[in-house]
C-alpha positions in Angstrom: 43.3 -28.4 31.8 44.0 -31.3 29.4 47.4 -32.3 28.2 46.7 -30.7 24.8 46.1 -27.1 26.0 42.3 -27.3 26.5 39.8 -29.5 28.3 39.0 -32.6 26.2 36.9 -35.4 27.8 35.9 -38.8 26.6 32.3 -39.6 25.9 31.0 -42.2 28.4 27.2 -42.4 28.3 25.3 -44.3 25.7 23.0 -41.3 25.3 26.0 -39.1 24.2 26.9 -41.6 21.5 23.2 -41.9 20.4 22.9 -38.2 19.8 26.0 -38.1 17.6 25.1 -41.3 15.7 21.6 -40.1 14.9 22.1 -36.4 14.2 25.8 -35.7 13.8 27.4 -34.4 10.6 29.6 -36.9 8.9 33.2 -36.9 7.6 34.0 -40.1 5.7 37.4 -41.3 4.6 38.9 -44.7 3.9 40.3 -45.1 7.4 37.6 -43.8 9.6 34.2 -42.1 9.8 33.9 -39.0 12.1 30.5 -37.9 13.3 30.5 -34.4 14.9 28.3 -31.7 16.5 29.3 -28.3 17.5 28.5 -27.8 21.3 28.0 -24.7 23.4 29.9 -26.3 26.3 33.5 -25.1 26.8 34.7 -28.7 26.8 35.2 -30.7 23.7 34.5 -34.4 23.9 35.2 -37.5 21.8 34.4 -41.2 21.6 35.9 -44.1 19.6 34.1 -47.1 18.2 35.8 -50.2 16.7 33.5 -53.1 15.9 34.5 -56.7 15.4 34.4 -56.1 11.6 37.7 -54.3 12.1 39.4 -57.4 13.3 40.4 -59.2 16.5 41.0 -57.7 19.8 44.6 -56.6 19.1 43.5 -54.9 15.9 40.5 -53.2 17.5 42.7 -51.9 20.4 45.3 -50.6 18.0 42.7 -48.8 16.0 41.1 -47.2 19.1 44.5 -46.1 20.3 45.3 -44.5 17.0 41.9 -42.8 16.8 42.2 -41.5 20.4 45.4 -39.7 19.6 43.9 -38.4 16.4 40.9 -37.1 18.3 43.0 -35.3 20.8 45.1 -33.7 18.1 42.1 -32.6 16.1 40.2 -31.1 19.0 43.2 -29.3 20.4 43.7 -27.4 17.2 40.1 -26.0 17.1 38.9 -22.8 18.7 35.3 -24.0 19.1 34.1 -26.9 21.1 32.9 -30.1 19.3 31.7 -33.5 20.3 33.2 -36.1 17.9 32.8 -39.9 17.5 35.4 -41.7 15.4 34.3 -45.0 13.9 37.2 -47.2 12.8 37.1 -48.9 9.4 38.9 -52.1 8.5 41.5 -50.3 6.4 42.8 -48.5 9.5 44.0 -51.8 11.1 46.3 -52.5 8.1 47.5 -48.9 7.5 50.9 -47.4 8.1 51.2 -45.2 11.2 51.5 -41.9 9.3 48.7 -42.5 6.8 46.0 -41.0 9.0 47.6 -37.6 9.1 46.3 -36.5 5.7 42.7 -37.3 6.6 43.2 -35.7 10.0 44.2 -32.5 8.3 41.1 -32.7 6.1 38.9 -33.2 9.2 40.4 -30.2 10.9 39.8 -27.9 7.9 36.2 -29.1 7.7 35.6 -28.5 11.4 37.4 -25.1 11.3 35.0 -24.0 8.6 32.1 -24.7 10.9 33.6 -22.7 13.8 
């Protein structure tokens, strides 16, 4: 069991990312883009992408760290299983630590509506 009360795994294979990037539903906000698909599996999964457009290595790593925590919090609060990819936007690298919480709550409500 994961540290957040249910099994949550990280996406590893390129094919897993490809499926979400091509056919996933989108949630777009100023700080990130989330692509998601409801899965029949009992385990939720997530991936994080931060391109060089976001900034240097330090900025990209900070964005990925923030989005990993966000992904775990979002998936832990849902009753259904989802695969989600978070794509960082440049605004996330300059944002305050708590600014992502509002968009996180919107994403949870959107995913809960699909459950």
